N, CA, C and O atoms as a Maestro MAE file, in Angstrom:
{
 s_m_m2io_version
 :::
 2.0.0
}

f_m_ct {
 s_m_title
 :::
 protein
 m_atom[304] {
  # First column is atom index #
  i_m_mmod_type
  r_m_x_coord
  r_m_y_coord
  r_m_z_coord
  i_m_residue_number
  s_m_chain_name
  s_m_pdb_residue_name
  s_m_pdb_atom_name
  i_m_atomic_number
  :::
  1 25 3.822 6.455 -7.143 1 A "MET " " N  " 7
  2 3 3.847 7.457 -5.344 1 A "MET " " CA " 6
  3 2 3.720 6.179 -4.503 1 A "MET " " C  " 6
  4 15 3.226 5.321 -5.236 1 A "MET " " O  " 8
  5 25 3.921 5.755 -3.453 2 A "SER " " N  " 7
  6 3 3.524 5.066 -2.759 2 A "SER " " CA " 6
  7 2 2.563 5.680 -1.738 2 A "SER " " C  " 6
  8 15 2.980 6.716 -1.218 2 A "SER " " O  " 8
  9 25 1.437 5.274 -1.374 3 A "LEU " " N  " 7
  10 3 0.660 6.717 -0.681 3 A "LEU " " CA " 6
  11 2 0.715 5.878 1.406 3 A "LEU " " C  " 6
  12 15 0.284 6.528 2.357 3 A "LEU " " O  " 8
  13 25 1.446 4.164 1.587 4 A "GLY " " N  " 7
  14 3 1.958 4.206 2.989 4 A "GLY " " CA " 6
  15 2 1.202 3.444 3.264 4 A "GLY " " C  " 6
  16 15 1.188 3.370 4.493 4 A "GLY " " O  " 8
  17 25 0.245 2.526 2.666 5 A "ASP " " N  " 7
  18 3 -0.900 1.856 3.227 5 A "ASP " " CA " 6
  19 2 -1.122 0.914 1.555 5 A "ASP " " C  " 6
  20 15 -2.037 0.869 0.733 5 A "ASP " " O  " 8
  21 25 0.121 0.327 1.648 6 A "GLY " " N  " 7
  22 3 0.205 -0.434 0.281 6 A "GLY " " CA " 6
  23 2 -0.462 0.002 -0.861 6 A "GLY " " C  " 6
  24 15 -0.900 -0.995 -1.434 6 A "GLY " " O  " 8
  25 25 -0.676 0.775 -1.316 7 A "ARG " " N  " 7
  26 3 -1.417 1.298 -2.363 7 A "ARG " " CA " 6
  27 2 -0.285 2.455 -3.200 7 A "ARG " " C  " 6
  28 15 0.698 2.896 -2.605 7 A "ARG " " O  " 8
  29 25 -0.517 2.730 -4.229 8 A "SER " " N  " 7
  30 3 0.598 3.483 -5.022 8 A "SER " " CA " 6
  31 2 -0.503 4.118 -5.962 8 A "SER " " C  " 6
  32 15 -1.605 3.706 -6.325 8 A "SER " " O  " 8
  33 25 0.197 5.260 -6.218 9 A "LEU " " N  " 7
  34 3 -0.425 6.355 -7.369 9 A "LEU " " CA " 6
  35 2 0.181 6.670 -7.956 9 A "LEU " " C  " 6
  36 15 1.280 7.117 -7.632 9 A "LEU " " O  " 8
  37 25 -0.390 6.558 -9.468 10 A "CYS " " N  " 7
  38 3 0.917 6.504 -10.877 10 A "CYS " " CA " 6
  39 2 0.810 7.988 -10.604 10 A "CYS " " C  " 6
  40 15 0.373 8.679 -9.684 10 A "CYS " " O  " 8
  41 25 1.617 8.283 -12.241 11 A "MET " " N  " 7
  42 3 2.207 9.495 -11.732 11 A "MET " " CA " 6
  43 2 0.859 10.455 -13.098 11 A "MET " " C  " 6
  44 15 0.807 11.646 -13.405 11 A "MET " " O  " 8
  45 25 0.390 9.811 -13.357 12 A "GLU " " N  " 7
  46 3 -0.947 9.784 -14.536 12 A "GLU " " CA " 6
  47 2 -1.651 10.854 -13.805 12 A "GLU " " C  " 6
  48 15 -1.729 12.031 -14.155 12 A "GLU " " O  " 8
  49 25 -2.106 10.366 -12.854 13 A "CYS " " N  " 7
  50 3 -3.477 9.900 -11.266 13 A "CYS " " CA " 6
  51 2 -2.783 11.771 -10.508 13 A "CYS " " C  " 6
  52 15 -3.444 12.746 -10.150 13 A "CYS " " O  " 8
  53 25 -1.548 11.599 -10.530 14 A "LEU " " N  " 7
  54 3 -1.143 12.131 -8.997 14 A "LEU " " CA " 6
  55 2 -1.930 13.824 -9.243 14 A "LEU " " C  " 6
  56 15 -2.455 14.495 -8.354 14 A "LEU " " O  " 8
  57 25 -1.788 14.221 -10.818 15 A "GLY " " N  " 7
  58 3 -2.205 15.487 -10.916 15 A "GLY " " CA " 6
  59 2 -3.553 15.963 -10.233 15 A "GLY " " C  " 6
  60 15 -3.734 17.060 -9.703 15 A "GLY " " O  " 8
  61 25 -4.631 14.737 -10.370 16 A "SER " " N  " 7
  62 3 -6.209 14.923 -10.239 16 A "SER " " CA " 6
  63 2 -6.576 14.190 -9.419 16 A "SER " " C  " 6
  64 15 -7.746 13.808 -9.451 16 A "SER " " O  " 8
  65 25 -5.351 13.579 -8.016 17 A "ALA " " N  " 7
  66 3 -6.421 12.772 -7.004 17 A "ALA " " CA " 6
  67 2 -6.460 13.818 -6.071 17 A "ALA " " C  " 6
  68 15 -5.676 14.757 -5.931 17 A "ALA " " O  " 8
  69 25 -7.620 13.492 -5.364 18 A "VAL " " N  " 7
  70 3 -8.473 14.039 -4.398 18 A "VAL " " CA " 6
  71 2 -7.739 13.160 -3.152 18 A "VAL " " C  " 6
  72 15 -7.781 11.930 -3.157 18 A "VAL " " O  " 8
  73 25 -7.005 13.993 -1.993 19 A "MET " " N  " 7
  74 3 -6.292 13.279 -1.210 19 A "MET " " CA " 6
  75 2 -6.938 13.572 0.031 19 A "MET " " C  " 6
  76 15 -6.661 12.675 0.828 19 A "MET " " O  " 8
  77 25 -7.690 14.450 0.546 20 A "ASP " " N  " 7
  78 3 -8.936 15.183 1.638 20 A "ASP " " CA " 6
  79 2 -9.557 15.209 1.071 20 A "ASP " " C  " 6
  80 15 -9.439 15.289 -0.152 20 A "ASP " " O  " 8
  81 25 -11.029 15.124 2.032 21 A "THR " " N  " 7
  82 3 -11.871 15.284 2.312 21 A "THR " " CA " 6
  83 2 -11.927 16.651 1.550 21 A "THR " " C  " 6
  84 15 -11.992 16.536 0.327 21 A "THR " " O  " 8
  85 25 -11.914 17.825 2.013 22 A "GLY " " N  " 7
  86 3 -12.167 19.454 1.489 22 A "GLY " " CA " 6
  87 2 -11.821 18.919 0.105 22 A "GLY " " C  " 6
  88 15 -12.589 19.388 -0.736 22 A "GLY " " O  " 8
  89 25 -10.783 17.972 -0.473 23 A "GLU " " N  " 7
  90 3 -10.776 18.590 -1.681 23 A "GLU " " CA " 6
  91 2 -12.362 17.825 -2.920 23 A "GLU " " C  " 6
  92 15 -12.562 18.274 -4.048 23 A "GLU " " O  " 8
  93 25 -13.121 16.809 -2.354 24 A "CYS " " N  " 7
  94 3 -14.199 16.686 -3.180 24 A "CYS " " CA " 6
  95 2 -15.417 17.677 -3.251 24 A "CYS " " C  " 6
  96 15 -15.995 18.005 -4.287 24 A "CYS " " O  " 8
  97 25 -15.675 18.047 -2.129 25 A "GLN " " N  " 7
  98 3 -16.807 18.892 -2.042 25 A "GLN " " CA " 6
  99 2 -17.352 19.526 -2.853 25 A "GLN " " C  " 6
  100 15 -18.567 19.724 -2.814 25 A "GLN " " O  " 8
  101 25 -16.084 20.278 -4.352 26 A "PRO " " N  " 7
  102 3 -16.257 20.619 -5.242 26 A "PRO " " CA " 6
  103 2 -16.653 19.743 -6.603 26 A "PRO " " C  " 6
  104 15 -17.375 20.139 -7.518 26 A "PRO " " O  " 8
  105 25 -16.060 18.582 -6.512 27 A "LEU " " N  " 7
  106 3 -17.096 17.297 -6.967 27 A "LEU " " CA " 6
  107 2 -18.523 16.694 -6.316 27 A "LEU " " C  " 6
  108 15 -19.582 16.540 -6.925 27 A "LEU " " O  " 8
  109 25 -18.268 16.420 -5.007 28 A "TYR " " N  " 7
  110 3 -19.854 16.245 -5.285 28 A "TYR " " CA " 6
  111 2 -20.534 17.541 -5.426 28 A "TYR " " C  " 6
  112 15 -21.668 17.252 -5.806 28 A "TYR " " O  " 8
  113 25 -20.451 18.631 -5.335 29 A "HIS " " N  " 7
  114 3 -21.554 20.087 -5.873 29 A "HIS " " CA " 6
  115 2 -21.498 19.882 -7.276 29 A "HIS " " C  " 6
  116 15 -22.464 20.248 -7.945 29 A "HIS " " O  " 8
  117 25 -20.412 19.298 -7.890 30 A "SER " " N  " 7
  118 3 -20.577 19.507 -9.596 30 A "SER " " CA " 6
  119 2 -21.274 17.764 -9.696 30 A "SER " " C  " 6
  120 15 -22.438 17.786 -10.097 30 A "SER " " O  " 8
  121 25 -20.952 16.914 -9.517 31 A "ILE " " N  " 7
  122 3 -22.023 15.687 -9.692 31 A "ILE " " CA " 6
  123 2 -23.343 15.816 -9.269 31 A "ILE " " C  " 6
  124 15 -24.192 15.295 -9.993 31 A "ILE " " O  " 8
  125 25 -23.949 16.768 -7.603 32 A "ARG " " N  " 7
  126 3 -25.187 17.011 -7.384 32 A "ARG " " CA " 6
  127 2 -25.552 18.338 -8.341 32 A "ARG " " C  " 6
  128 15 -26.779 18.429 -8.403 32 A "ARG " " O  " 8
  129 25 -25.043 19.154 -8.932 33 A "ASP " " N  " 7
  130 3 -25.935 19.742 -9.504 33 A "ASP " " CA " 6
  131 2 -26.205 19.495 -11.539 33 A "ASP " " C  " 6
  132 15 -26.901 20.296 -12.163 33 A "ASP " " O  " 8
  133 25 -25.290 17.904 -12.453 34 A "TYR " " N  " 7
  134 3 -25.959 17.348 -12.561 34 A "TYR " " CA " 6
  135 2 -26.597 17.056 -12.732 34 A "TYR " " C  " 6
  136 15 -27.202 17.568 -13.674 34 A "TYR " " O  " 8
  137 25 -27.204 15.896 -12.019 35 A "TYR " " N  " 7
  138 3 -28.390 15.231 -12.018 35 A "TYR " " CA " 6
  139 2 -29.269 16.241 -11.538 35 A "TYR " " C  " 6
  140 15 -30.213 15.738 -10.927 35 A "TYR " " O  " 8
  141 25 -29.302 17.442 -11.591 36 A "GLU " " N  " 7
  142 3 -30.095 18.367 -10.985 36 A "GLU " " CA " 6
  143 2 -30.437 19.485 -12.270 36 A "GLU " " C  " 6
  144 15 -31.143 20.457 -12.003 36 A "GLU " " O  " 8
  145 25 -29.955 19.319 -13.535 37 A "GLY " " N  " 7
  146 3 -29.662 19.838 -14.632 37 A "GLY " " CA " 6
  147 2 -30.394 18.527 -15.116 37 A "GLY " " C  " 6
  148 15 -30.416 18.659 -16.340 37 A "GLY " " O  " 8
  149 25 -31.025 17.292 -14.792 38 A "MET " " N  " 7
  150 3 -31.722 16.219 -15.186 38 A "MET " " CA " 6
  151 2 -32.708 16.053 -14.629 38 A "MET " " C  " 6
  152 15 -33.120 14.894 -14.587 38 A "MET " " O  " 8
  153 25 -33.355 16.927 -14.092 39 A "ASN " " N  " 7
  154 3 -34.455 16.780 -12.801 39 A "ASN " " CA " 6
  155 2 -34.502 16.075 -12.303 39 A "ASN " " C  " 6
  156 15 -35.591 15.505 -12.224 39 A "ASN " " O  " 8
  157 25 -32.866 15.340 -11.265 40 A "MET " " N  " 7
  158 3 -32.816 14.860 -10.549 40 A "MET " " CA " 6
  159 2 -32.443 14.754 -9.563 40 A "MET " " C  " 6
  160 15 -31.763 13.889 -9.010 40 A "MET " " O  " 8
  161 25 -33.113 16.161 -9.084 41 A "LYS " " N  " 7
  162 3 -32.549 16.635 -7.360 41 A "LYS " " CA " 6
  163 2 -32.620 15.695 -6.077 41 A "LYS " " C  " 6
  164 15 -33.410 14.906 -5.559 41 A "LYS " " O  " 8
  165 25 -31.257 16.258 -5.839 42 A "LEU " " N  " 7
  166 3 -30.760 15.030 -4.844 42 A "LEU " " CA " 6
  167 2 -31.619 16.105 -3.793 42 A "LEU " " C  " 6
  168 15 -31.491 17.328 -3.728 42 A "LEU " " O  " 8
  169 25 -32.542 15.208 -2.992 43 A "ASP " " N  " 7
  170 3 -33.256 15.624 -1.260 43 A "ASP " " CA " 6
  171 2 -32.314 15.902 -0.404 43 A "ASP " " C  " 6
  172 15 -32.420 16.966 0.206 43 A "ASP " " O  " 8
  173 25 -31.375 15.194 -0.188 44 A "GLN " " N  " 7
  174 3 -30.394 14.873 1.054 44 A "GLN " " CA " 6
  175 2 -29.244 14.962 0.996 44 A "GLN " " C  " 6
  176 15 -28.678 14.330 0.104 44 A "GLN " " O  " 8
  177 25 -28.511 15.718 1.854 45 A "GLN " " N  " 7
  178 3 -26.916 15.266 1.514 45 A "GLN " " CA " 6
  179 2 -26.522 14.181 1.525 45 A "GLN " " C  " 6
  180 15 -27.392 13.313 1.447 45 A "GLN " " O  " 8
  181 25 -25.370 13.820 1.604 46 A "ILE " " N  " 7
  182 3 -24.808 12.479 1.006 46 A "ILE " " CA " 6
  183 2 -23.504 12.627 1.482 46 A "ILE " " C  " 6
  184 15 -22.695 13.212 0.761 46 A "ILE " " O  " 8
  185 25 -23.153 12.190 2.592 47 A "PRO " " N  " 7
  186 3 -21.930 12.233 3.630 47 A "PRO " " CA " 6
  187 2 -20.733 11.483 2.687 47 A "PRO " " C  " 6
  188 15 -21.167 10.916 1.684 47 A "PRO " " O  " 8
  189 25 -19.535 11.437 2.872 48 A "MET " " N  " 7
  190 3 -18.447 11.679 2.175 48 A "MET " " CA " 6
  191 2 -16.958 11.928 2.993 48 A "MET " " C  " 6
  192 15 -16.602 12.868 3.704 48 A "MET " " O  " 8
  193 25 -16.533 11.182 2.747 49 A "LEU " " N  " 7
  194 3 -14.973 11.502 3.732 49 A "LEU " " CA " 6
  195 2 -14.325 10.057 3.162 49 A "LEU " " C  " 6
  196 15 -14.745 8.918 2.957 49 A "LEU " " O  " 8
  197 25 -12.890 10.871 3.012 50 A "LEU " " N  " 7
  198 3 -11.650 10.144 2.587 50 A "LEU " " CA " 6
  199 2 -11.473 9.392 3.412 50 A "LEU " " C  " 6
  200 15 -11.983 9.693 4.491 50 A "LEU " " O  " 8
  201 25 -10.723 8.125 3.348 51 A "VAL " " N  " 7
  202 3 -10.240 6.760 4.619 51 A "VAL " " CA " 6
  203 2 -8.983 5.701 3.767 51 A "VAL " " C  " 6
  204 15 -9.256 4.810 2.963 51 A "VAL " " O  " 8
  205 25 -7.771 6.058 4.162 52 A "GLU " " N  " 7
  206 3 -7.445 5.072 4.401 52 A "GLU " " CA " 6
  207 2 -7.289 3.222 3.733 52 A "GLU " " C  " 6
  208 15 -8.301 2.527 3.640 52 A "GLU " " O  " 8
  209 25 -6.687 2.991 3.564 53 A "ARG " " N  " 7
  210 3 -7.284 1.565 3.322 53 A "ARG " " CA " 6
  211 2 -8.049 0.925 4.853 53 A "ARG " " C  " 6
  212 15 -9.241 0.782 5.126 53 A "ARG " " O  " 8
  213 25 -6.834 0.638 5.646 54 A "GLN " " N  " 7
  214 3 -7.292 0.530 6.635 54 A "GLN " " CA " 6
  215 2 -8.490 0.590 7.471 54 A "GLN " " C  " 6
  216 15 -8.967 -0.391 8.043 54 A "GLN " " O  " 8
  217 25 -8.877 1.571 7.512 55 A "ALA " " N  " 7
  218 3 -9.618 2.072 7.858 55 A "ALA " " CA " 6
  219 2 -11.367 1.963 6.823 55 A "ALA " " C  " 6
  220 15 -12.517 1.887 7.255 55 A "ALA " " O  " 8
  221 25 -10.941 1.996 5.653 56 A "LEU " " N  " 7
  222 3 -12.173 1.182 4.693 56 A "LEU " " CA " 6
  223 2 -12.668 -0.385 5.330 56 A "LEU " " C  " 6
  224 15 -13.778 -0.906 5.442 56 A "LEU " " O  " 8
  225 25 -11.548 -0.755 5.612 57 A "ASN " " N  " 7
  226 3 -11.351 -2.598 5.276 57 A "ASN " " CA " 6
  227 2 -12.202 -3.110 7.514 57 A "ASN " " C  " 6
  228 15 -12.906 -4.001 7.988 57 A "ASN " " O  " 8
  229 25 -11.703 -2.235 7.891 58 A "GLU " " N  " 7
  230 3 -12.725 -1.953 9.558 58 A "GLU " " CA " 6
  231 2 -13.726 -2.036 8.911 58 A "GLU " " C  " 6
  232 15 -14.287 -3.114 8.716 58 A "GLU " " O  " 8
  233 25 -14.165 -0.859 8.430 59 A "ALA " " N  " 7
  234 3 -15.428 -0.757 8.176 59 A "ALA " " CA " 6
  235 2 -16.422 -1.604 7.428 59 A "ALA " " C  " 6
  236 15 -17.610 -1.885 7.588 59 A "ALA " " O  " 8
  237 25 -15.268 -1.977 6.345 60 A "MET " " N  " 7
  238 3 -16.677 -3.023 6.086 60 A "MET " " CA " 6
  239 2 -16.547 -3.958 6.684 60 A "MET " " C  " 6
  240 15 -17.482 -4.706 6.397 60 A "MET " " O  " 8
  241 25 -15.817 -4.462 7.493 61 A "GLU " " N  " 7
  242 3 -15.517 -5.955 8.340 61 A "GLU " " CA " 6
  243 2 -17.359 -5.019 9.208 61 A "GLU " " C  " 6
  244 15 -18.472 -5.493 9.437 61 A "GLU " " O  " 8
  245 25 -17.053 -4.294 9.313 62 A "GLY " " N  " 7
  246 3 -18.765 -3.838 10.467 62 A "GLY " " CA " 6
  247 2 -19.746 -3.238 9.898 62 A "GLY " " C  " 6
  248 15 -20.285 -2.216 10.323 62 A "GLY " " O  " 8
  249 25 -20.231 -4.253 8.218 63 A "GLU " " N  " 7
  250 3 -20.910 -2.927 7.546 63 A "GLU " " CA " 6
  251 2 -22.275 -2.836 8.033 63 A "GLU " " C  " 6
  252 15 -22.934 -1.798 7.956 63 A "GLU " " O  " 8
  253 25 -22.647 -3.785 8.472 64 A "SER " " N  " 7
  254 3 -24.234 -2.992 9.650 64 A "SER " " CA " 6
  255 2 -24.081 -2.153 10.561 64 A "SER " " C  " 6
  256 15 -24.884 -2.164 11.494 64 A "SER " " O  " 8
  257 25 -23.196 -1.365 10.538 65 A "LYS " " N  " 7
  258 3 -22.762 0.154 11.179 65 A "LYS " " CA " 6
  259 2 -22.745 0.948 9.853 65 A "LYS " " C  " 6
  260 15 -23.296 2.047 9.924 65 A "LYS " " O  " 8
  261 25 -22.363 0.698 8.985 66 A "VAL " " N  " 7
  262 3 -22.046 2.208 7.716 66 A "VAL " " CA " 6
  263 2 -23.401 1.788 6.706 66 A "VAL " " C  " 6
  264 15 -23.828 0.649 6.516 66 A "VAL " " O  " 8
  265 25 -24.008 3.265 6.043 67 A "SER " " N  " 7
  266 3 -24.660 3.129 5.190 67 A "SER " " CA " 6
  267 2 -24.756 2.964 4.746 67 A "SER " " C  " 6
  268 15 -25.561 2.085 4.436 67 A "SER " " O  " 8
  269 25 -23.389 4.179 3.414 68 A "VAL " " N  " 7
  270 3 -23.034 4.570 2.067 68 A "VAL " " CA " 6
  271 2 -21.198 4.897 2.318 68 A "VAL " " C  " 6
  272 15 -20.527 5.622 3.052 68 A "VAL " " O  " 8
  273 25 -20.949 3.933 1.283 69 A "PHE " " N  " 7
  274 3 -18.980 3.901 0.936 69 A "PHE " " CA " 6
  275 2 -19.421 4.632 -0.167 69 A "PHE " " C  " 6
  276 15 -20.561 4.650 -0.630 69 A "PHE " " O  " 8
  277 25 -18.266 5.337 -0.618 70 A "PHE " " N  " 7
  278 3 -18.033 5.738 -2.048 70 A "PHE " " CA " 6
  279 2 -16.301 5.662 -1.901 70 A "PHE " " C  " 6
  280 15 -15.514 6.137 -1.082 70 A "PHE " " O  " 8
  281 25 -16.105 4.624 -3.404 71 A "LEU " " N  " 7
  282 3 -13.987 4.492 -3.566 71 A "LEU " " CA " 6
  283 2 -14.169 4.351 -4.881 71 A "LEU " " C  " 6
  284 15 -14.651 3.532 -5.663 71 A "LEU " " O  " 8
  285 25 -13.413 5.840 -4.900 72 A "LEU " " N  " 7
  286 3 -12.413 5.650 -6.499 72 A "LEU " " CA " 6
  287 2 -11.148 5.119 -6.500 72 A "LEU " " C  " 6
  288 15 -10.666 4.740 -5.433 72 A "LEU " " O  " 8
  289 25 -10.581 5.036 -7.445 73 A "PHE " " N  " 7
  290 3 -9.504 4.739 -7.218 73 A "PHE " " CA " 6
  291 2 -9.064 4.420 -9.207 73 A "PHE " " C  " 6
  292 15 -9.887 4.081 -10.057 73 A "PHE " " O  " 8
  293 25 -7.646 4.660 -9.422 74 A "HIS " " N  " 7
  294 3 -7.076 4.010 -10.659 74 A "HIS " " CA " 6
  295 2 -6.347 2.834 -10.320 74 A "HIS " " C  " 6
  296 15 -5.631 3.126 -9.362 74 A "HIS " " O  " 8
  297 25 -6.172 1.534 -10.677 75 A "ASN " " N  " 7
  298 3 -5.317 0.673 -10.210 75 A "ASN " " CA " 6
  299 2 -4.422 0.184 -10.852 75 A "ASN " " C  " 6
  300 15 -4.721 -0.641 -11.715 75 A "ASN " " O  " 8
  301 25 -2.805 0.602 -10.593 76 A "THR " " N  " 7
  302 3 -1.814 0.579 -11.458 76 A "THR " " CA " 6
  303 2 -1.113 -0.241 -12.234 76 A "THR " " C  " 6
  304 15 -0.202 0.201 -12.935 76 A "THR " " O  " 8
  :::
 }
 m_bond[303] {
  # First column is bond index #
  i_m_from
  i_m_to
  i_m_order
  :::
  1 1 2 1
  2 2 3 1
  3 3 4 2
  4 3 5 1
  5 5 6 1
  6 6 7 1
  7 7 8 2
  8 7 9 1
  9 9 10 1
  10 10 11 1
  11 11 12 2
  12 11 13 1
  13 13 14 1
  14 14 15 1
  15 15 16 2
  16 15 17 1
  17 17 18 1
  18 18 19 1
  19 19 20 2
  20 19 21 1
  21 21 22 1
  22 22 23 1
  23 23 24 2
  24 23 25 1
  25 25 26 1
  26 26 27 1
  27 27 28 2
  28 27 29 1
  29 29 30 1
  30 30 31 1
  31 31 32 2
  32 31 33 1
  33 33 34 1
  34 34 35 1
  35 35 36 2
  36 35 37 1
  37 37 38 1
  38 38 39 1
  39 39 40 2
  40 39 41 1
  41 41 42 1
  42 42 43 1
  43 43 44 2
  44 43 45 1
  45 45 46 1
  46 46 47 1
  47 47 48 2
  48 47 49 1
  49 49 50 1
  50 50 51 1
  51 51 52 2
  52 51 53 1
  53 53 54 1
  54 54 55 1
  55 55 56 2
  56 55 57 1
  57 57 58 1
  58 58 59 1
  59 59 60 2
  60 59 61 1
  61 61 62 1
  62 62 63 1
  63 63 64 2
  64 63 65 1
  65 65 66 1
  66 66 67 1
  67 67 68 2
  68 67 69 1
  69 69 70 1
  70 70 71 1
  71 71 72 2
  72 71 73 1
  73 73 74 1
  74 74 75 1
  75 75 76 2
  76 75 77 1
  77 77 78 1
  78 78 79 1
  79 79 80 2
  80 79 81 1
  81 81 82 1
  82 82 83 1
  83 83 84 2
  84 83 85 1
  85 85 86 1
  86 86 87 1
  87 87 88 2
  88 87 89 1
  89 89 90 1
  90 90 91 1
  91 91 92 2
  92 91 93 1
  93 93 94 1
  94 94 95 1
  95 95 96 2
  96 95 97 1
  97 97 98 1
  98 98 99 1
  99 99 100 2
  100 99 101 1
  101 101 102 1
  102 102 103 1
  103 103 104 2
  104 103 105 1
  105 105 106 1
  106 106 107 1
  107 107 108 2
  108 107 109 1
  109 109 110 1
  110 110 111 1
  111 111 112 2
  112 111 113 1
  113 113 114 1
  114 114 115 1
  115 115 116 2
  116 115 117 1
  117 117 118 1
  118 118 119 1
  119 119 120 2
  120 119 121 1
  121 121 122 1
  122 122 123 1
  123 123 124 2
  124 123 125 1
  125 125 126 1
  126 126 127 1
  127 127 128 2
  128 127 129 1
  129 129 130 1
  130 130 131 1
  131 131 132 2
  132 131 133 1
  133 133 134 1
  134 134 135 1
  135 135 136 2
  136 135 137 1
  137 137 138 1
  138 138 139 1
  139 139 140 2
  140 139 141 1
  141 141 142 1
  142 142 143 1
  143 143 144 2
  144 143 145 1
  145 145 146 1
  146 146 147 1
  147 147 148 2
  148 147 149 1
  149 149 150 1
  150 150 151 1
  151 151 152 2
  152 151 153 1
  153 153 154 1
  154 154 155 1
  155 155 156 2
  156 155 157 1
  157 157 158 1
  158 158 159 1
  159 159 160 2
  160 159 161 1
  161 161 162 1
  162 162 163 1
  163 163 164 2
  164 163 165 1
  165 165 166 1
  166 166 167 1
  167 167 168 2
  168 167 169 1
  169 169 170 1
  170 170 171 1
  171 171 172 2
  172 171 173 1
  173 173 174 1
  174 174 175 1
  175 175 176 2
  176 175 177 1
  177 177 178 1
  178 178 179 1
  179 179 180 2
  180 179 181 1
  181 181 182 1
  182 182 183 1
  183 183 184 2
  184 183 185 1
  185 185 186 1
  186 186 187 1
  187 187 188 2
  188 187 189 1
  189 189 190 1
  190 190 191 1
  191 191 192 2
  192 191 193 1
  193 193 194 1
  194 194 195 1
  195 195 196 2
  196 195 197 1
  197 197 198 1
  198 198 199 1
  199 199 200 2
  200 199 201 1
  201 201 202 1
  202 202 203 1
  203 203 204 2
  204 203 205 1
  205 205 206 1
  206 206 207 1
  207 207 208 2
  208 207 209 1
  209 209 210 1
  210 210 211 1
  211 211 212 2
  212 211 213 1
  213 213 214 1
  214 214 215 1
  215 215 216 2
  216 215 217 1
  217 217 218 1
  218 218 219 1
  219 219 220 2
  220 219 221 1
  221 221 222 1
  222 222 223 1
  223 223 224 2
  224 223 225 1
  225 225 226 1
  226 226 227 1
  227 227 228 2
  228 227 229 1
  229 229 230 1
  230 230 231 1
  231 231 232 2
  232 231 233 1
  233 233 234 1
  234 234 235 1
  235 235 236 2
  236 235 237 1
  237 237 238 1
  238 238 239 1
  239 239 240 2
  240 239 241 1
  241 241 242 1
  242 242 243 1
  243 243 244 2
  244 243 245 1
  245 245 246 1
  246 246 247 1
  247 247 248 2
  248 247 249 1
  249 249 250 1
  250 250 251 1
  251 251 252 2
  252 251 253 1
  253 253 254 1
  254 254 255 1
  255 255 256 2
  256 255 257 1
  257 257 258 1
  258 258 259 1
  259 259 260 2
  260 259 261 1
  261 261 262 1
  262 262 263 1
  263 263 264 2
  264 263 265 1
  265 265 266 1
  266 266 267 1
  267 267 268 2
  268 267 269 1
  269 269 270 1
  270 270 271 1
  271 271 272 2
  272 271 273 1
  273 273 274 1
  274 274 275 1
  275 275 276 2
  276 275 277 1
  277 277 278 1
  278 278 279 1
  279 279 280 2
  280 279 281 1
  281 281 282 1
  282 282 283 1
  283 283 284 2
  284 283 285 1
  285 285 286 1
  286 286 287 1
  287 287 288 2
  288 287 289 1
  289 289 290 1
  290 290 291 1
  291 291 292 2
  292 291 293 1
  293 293 294 1
  294 294 295 1
  295 295 296 2
  296 295 297 1
  297 297 298 1
  298 298 299 1
  299 299 300 2
  300 299 301 1
  301 301 302 1
  302 302 303 1
  303 303 304 2
  :::
 }
}
């Protein structure tokens, strides 16, 4: 499956791919709960936003303006 920005998503990953920011919130909460269970509580909210490749490239060019990026992908 083509994502329209030069990237592709394989059929194996299609069922578990996170395609919008709202879908990643349960994952974020699961990760936060895991670390809290190990007595490593996160005292701040970590912002997460899913973006297309071009937006990520533009942000990386102006990296001094951006504090944190998370990018997870499976390259086929």
